[in-house]
C-alpha positions in Angstrom: 15.0 -69.9 -74.9 15.4 -70.9 -71.3 15.8 -67.3 -70.3 12.5 -66.5 -72.0 10.7 -69.3 -70.1 12.1 -68.1 -66.9 11.0 -64.5 -67.5 7.5 -65.7 -68.5 7.2 -67.8 -65.3 8.4 -64.8 -63.2 5.8 -62.6 -64.9 3.1 -65.2 -64.2 4.1 -65.4 -60.5 4.1 -61.6 -60.3 0.6 -61.5 -61.8 -0.6 -64.1 -59.4 0.9 -62.2 -56.5 -0.8 -59.0 -57.7 -4.1 -60.9 -58.1 -3.9 -62.2 -54.5 -3.0 -58.8 -53.1 -6.0 -57.3 -55.0 -8.2 -60.1 -53.7 -7.3 -59.6 -50.0 -7.4 -55.8 -50.5 -10.9 -56.0 -51.8 -12.0 -58.2 -48.9 -10.3 -55.9 -46.4 -12.0 -52.8 -47.9 -15.4 -54.6 -47.7 -14.7 -56.0 -44.2 -17.6 -54.1 -42.6 -20.0 -55.4 -45.2 -18.8 -58.9 -44.5 -18.9 -58.5 -40.7 -22.4 -56.8 -40.8 -23.8 -59.5 -43.1 -22.4 -62.3 -41.0 -23.8 -60.7 -37.8 -27.2 -60.3 -39.4 -27.2 -63.9 -40.6 -26.2 -65.0 -37.1 -29.1 -63.1 -35.5 -31.6 -64.3 -38.0 -30.4 -68.0 -37.6 -30.6 -67.8 -33.8 -34.1 -66.3 -33.9 -35.2 -68.9 -36.4 -33.7 -71.8 -34.6 -35.2 -70.7 -31.3 -38.6 -70.4 -32.9 -38.6 -74.1 -34.0 -40.4 -76.4 -31.6 -38.6 -79.4 -30.2 -39.3 -82.8 -31.8 -38.9 -86.0 -29.8 -38.4 -89.5 -31.2 -39.3 -92.8 -29.5 -38.0 -96.1 -30.9 -38.4 -99.8 -30.2 -36.1 -102.6 -31.2 -37.8 -105.6 -32.7 -36.9 -109.0 -34.0 -38.7 -111.2 -36.4 -41.1 -113.5 -34.5 -40.2 -117.1 -34.6 -42.5 -119.3 -36.6 -43.1 -122.6 -34.8 -44.8 -124.2 -37.7 -42.1 -123.4 -40.3 -40.5 -126.8 -40.1 -43.7 -128.7 -40.5 -44.9 -126.6 -43.4 -41.6 -126.9 -45.2 -41.8 -130.7 -45.0 -45.4 -130.7 -46.2 -44.6 -128.3 -49.0 -42.0 -130.7 -50.3 -44.7 -133.5 -50.5 -47.8 -131.6 -51.4 -46.7 -128.2 -52.6 -48.3 -128.5 -56.0 -51.6 -129.7 -54.7 -51.6 -127.1 -52.0 -51.1 -124.4 -54.6 -54.0 -125.7 -56.7 -56.1 -125.6 -53.5 -55.1 -122.0 -52.9 -53.1 -122.8 -49.7 -49.7 -121.2 -49.2 -47.2 -123.5 -47.5 -44.4 -121.0 -47.5 -42.5 -122.0 -50.6 -40.9 -119.0 -52.4 -43.1 -116.4 -50.9 -41.9 -113.3 -49.1 -41.2 -113.8 -45.5 -43.6 -112.6 -42.8 -41.2 -109.8 -41.6 -40.8 -108.3 -45.1 -44.6 -108.3 -45.6 -45.1 -106.6 -42.2 -42.6 -103.9 -43.0 -44.1 -103.2 -46.3 -47.6 -103.2 -44.9 -46.5 -100.8 -42.2 -45.9 -98.1 -44.8 -48.9 -98.8 -46.9 -51.8 -96.3 -47.4 -54.4 -98.8 -46.3 -52.7 -99.7 -43.0 -51.7 -96.1 -42.2 -55.3 -95.0 -43.0 -56.8 -97.7 -40.7 -54.3 -96.8 -38.0 -55.1 -93.1 -38.1 -58.9 -93.6 -38.1 -58.8 -96.2 -35.3 -56.9 -93.9 -32.9 -58.3 -90.6 -34.3 -54.8 -89.3 -35.1 -55.5 -86.6 -37.7 -55.2 -83.6 -35.3 -52.1 -85.0 -33.7 -50.4 -85.4 -37.1 -51.8 -82.5 -39.1 -52.5 -79.7 -36.6 -50.1 -80.1 -33.7 -47.3 -77.5 -33.6 -45.8 -77.8 -30.1 -45.9 -79.3 -26.6 -46.7 -77.7 -23.3 -44.2 -79.5 -21.1 -45.5 -78.1 -17.8 -49.0 -79.4 -18.4 -48.1 -82.3 -20.7 -50.5 -81.0 -23.4 -50.1 -81.0 -27.1 -50.5 -77.5 -28.7 -52.5 -77.1 -31.9 -52.3 -74.5 -34.6 -55.5 -72.5 -34.2 -55.5 -71.6 -38.0 -55.7 -75.3 -38.8 -57.7 -77.0 -36.0 -60.0 -75.7 -33.3 -59.3 -77.9 -30.4 -62.2 -76.6 -28.2 -64.8 -77.3 -30.9 -63.0 -80.2 -32.4 -63.4 -78.8 -35.9 -61.0 -78.2 -38.8 -60.7 -74.5 -39.8 -57.7 -74.5 -42.2 -58.1 -72.5 -45.4 -57.0 -74.1 -48.7 -56.6 -72.5 -52.1 -56.8 -75.9 -53.9 -59.5 -78.6 -54.1 -58.4 -79.9 -50.7 -61.0 -79.9 -47.9 -60.5 -78.2 -44.5 -60.2 -81.6 -43.0 -57.0 -83.4 -44.3 -57.6 -86.5 -46.3 -56.1 -89.9 -45.2 -53.7 -89.6 -48.2 -52.3 -86.3 -46.8 -52.0 -87.8 -43.3 -50.2 -90.9 -44.8 -47.7 -88.8 -46.8 -46.9 -86.7 -43.8 -46.4 -89.7 -41.5 -44.1 -91.4 -43.9 -42.1 -88.3 -44.7 -41.9 -86.7 -41.2 -43.0 -89.0 -38.4 -42.2 -92.7 -39.1 -38.7 -94.2 -39.1 -38.0 -97.8 -40.0 -34.5 -99.3 -40.3 -33.4 -103.0 -40.6 -29.9 -104.2 -39.9 -28.7 -106.6 -42.6 -26.2 -108.2 -40.3 -28.6 -109.1 -37.5 -32.0 -108.8 -39.0 -33.1 -106.6 -36.1 -35.6 -103.9 -36.9 -36.0 -100.4 -35.3 -39.3 -98.7 -35.6 -39.8 -95.2 -34.3 -42.2 -92.3 -34.3 -41.5 -88.5 -34.0 -43.7 -85.9 -32.4 -43.7 -82.7 -30.5 -44.7 -84.5 -27.4 -42.4 -87.3 -26.2 -45.3 -89.0 -24.5 -47.3 -89.1 -27.8 -44.2 -90.3 -29.7 -44.0 -93.2 -27.3 -47.7 -94.0 -27.5 -47.7 -93.9 -31.3 -44.8 -96.3 -31.5 -46.4 -98.8 -29.1 -49.7 -98.5 -30.9 -48.1 -98.9 -34.3 -46.3 -102.1 -33.4 -49.4 -103.5 -31.7 -51.5 -102.8 -34.8 -49.1 -104.3 -37.3 -49.0 -107.5 -35.3 -52.7 -107.5 -35.0 -53.2 -106.9 -38.7 -50.7 -109.6 -39.7 -52.4 -112.0 -37.2 -55.8 -111.3 -38.5 -54.7 -111.7 -42.1 -53.1 -115.1 -41.2 -56.3 -116.3 -39.5 -58.5 -115.2 -42.4 -56.2 -116.9 -44.9 -56.2 -120.1 -42.8 -60.0 -120.1 -42.5 -60.4 -119.6 -46.2 -58.0 -122.5 -46.9 -59.7 -124.7 -44.4 -63.1 -124.0 -46.0 -61.9 -124.8 -49.4 -60.0 -128.0 -48.3 -63.1 -129.2 -46.4 -65.3 -128.8 -49.5 -62.7 -130.6 -51.6 -62.4 -133.4 -49.0 -66.2 -134.0 -49.1 -66.1 -134.2 -52.9 -63.4 -136.9 -53.2 -63.8 -140.6 -52.5 -60.2 -141.5 -53.0 -58.5 -142.5 -49.7 -55.1 -141.2 -50.7 -56.5 -137.8 -51.6 -58.5 -137.7 -48.4 -55.3 -138.3 -46.5 -53.6 -135.4 -48.2 -56.6 -133.0 -47.5 -56.6 -134.1 -43.9 -52.9 -133.2 -43.5 -53.4 -129.9 -45.3 -56.4 -129.0 -43.1 -54.4 -130.0 -39.9 -51.6 -127.7 -40.9 -54.0 -124.8 -41.6 -55.6 -125.4 -38.2 -52.2 -125.3 -36.5 -51.4 -122.0 -38.4 -54.8 -120.5 -37.2 -54.2 -121.6 -33.6 -50.8 -120.2 -33.4 -51.9 -116.9 -34.9 -54.8 -116.7 -32.5 -52.7 -117.1 -29.4 -49.6 -115.2 -30.4 -49.9 -111.4 -29.8 -46.4 -110.7 -31.2 -47.2 -112.5 -34.4 -44.9 -110.8 -36.9 -42.5 -108.7 -34.8 -41.3 -109.4 -31.3 -40.3 -106.5 -29.1 -36.7 -106.8 -27.8 -36.3 -103.3 -26.4 -39.7 -101.4 -26.0 -40.1 -97.7 -26.7 -39.6 -95.2 -23.8 -40.4 -91.6 -23.3 -37.5 -89.5 -24.7 -35.9 -87.1 -22.3 -33.8 -85.3 -24.9 -35.1 -83.8 -28.2 -33.9 -85.3 -31.5 -34.7 -82.2 -33.6 -34.0 -79.4 -34.5 -30.2 -79.2 -34.4 -30.1 -75.5 -33.5 -26.3 -75.3 -33.2 -25.9 -76.8 -36.7 -28.5 -74.3 -38.1 -26.7 -71.3 -36.6 -23.2 -72.4 -37.8 -24.4 -73.1 -41.4 -26.2 -69.8 -41.5 -23.2 -67.9 -40.4 -21.0 -69.6 -42.9 -23.6 -68.9 -45.6 -23.7 -65.2 -44.7 -19.9 -65.0 -44.7 -19.6 -66.7 -48.1 -22.3 -64.6 -49.7 -21.0 -61.3 -48.4 -17.4 -62.3 -49.6 -18.6 -63.2 -53.0 -20.6 -59.9 -53.3 -17.4 -57.9 -52.4 -15.3 -59.7 -54.9 -17.9 -59.5 -57.7 -18.3 -55.8 -57.0 -14.6 -55.1 -57.0 -14.2 -56.9 -60.4 -17.2 -55.0 -61.8 -15.6 -51.6 -60.7 -12.2 -52.7 -62.0 -13.7 -53.5 -65.4 -15.4 -50.1 -65.6 -12.0 -48.4 -65.3 
């Protein structure tokens, strides 16, 4: 019985050795196909990689802006939180923090749409396809946008118009241009914008941070003014001294919130390290593209040779 097992194992090893020999023999016989395919893949990948325009990224490091009134509001919330809620006044109890709201607002359709319209960014986002470094000029795709006449000329086969909609611009900014990261350990935030021009990337980053702070500041002022208006009317309608005292304190806190928002430019996010003009491209990774393409060509050609050899073998 043991002799039979040994013979079976020897036969299996022999079969494996024959299979390996046939494998390497098939690859060797098709070596010129493999070499040729790999060279073609390498040439195509180099041409493709060189045809891709450089993309630059500019980033700024931010920290949540300190809220000087948080202590006073917390104390007041403990005393009059229920009454303040009835009055439509938010004293900060249980609501999302200012930084979280700012980061969510940053990626919203309404904010991005307002940002694009304010700075006329549609051509820079949807039609730019390169950068003339010598003249520091953004290049535009003539099949999409006529820069000289400032008109959109792209042809669409769907219901889309020649001029991109704000929804299209929003989707492209979120997917291709905007980067937002927050470190859990420190709470620091990195906001960046990509573009073919490093100058434009830096300008977009600065403008984006400026506008998110401006929008958050405006929203805070509007909320405080609405709360003050409501509390003032409620104050005028009550004759109870204790209630009047409460309303006066609530109004005072809202006035403080309005004042701080009015004078603080970095209302939600404070710049720690401002954006700079990038000197090196961030994309594309041309070396990686070429290496992966060569490996892909090598694998595909080797698989073709092996499949062909097995097909010929089965025919015999």
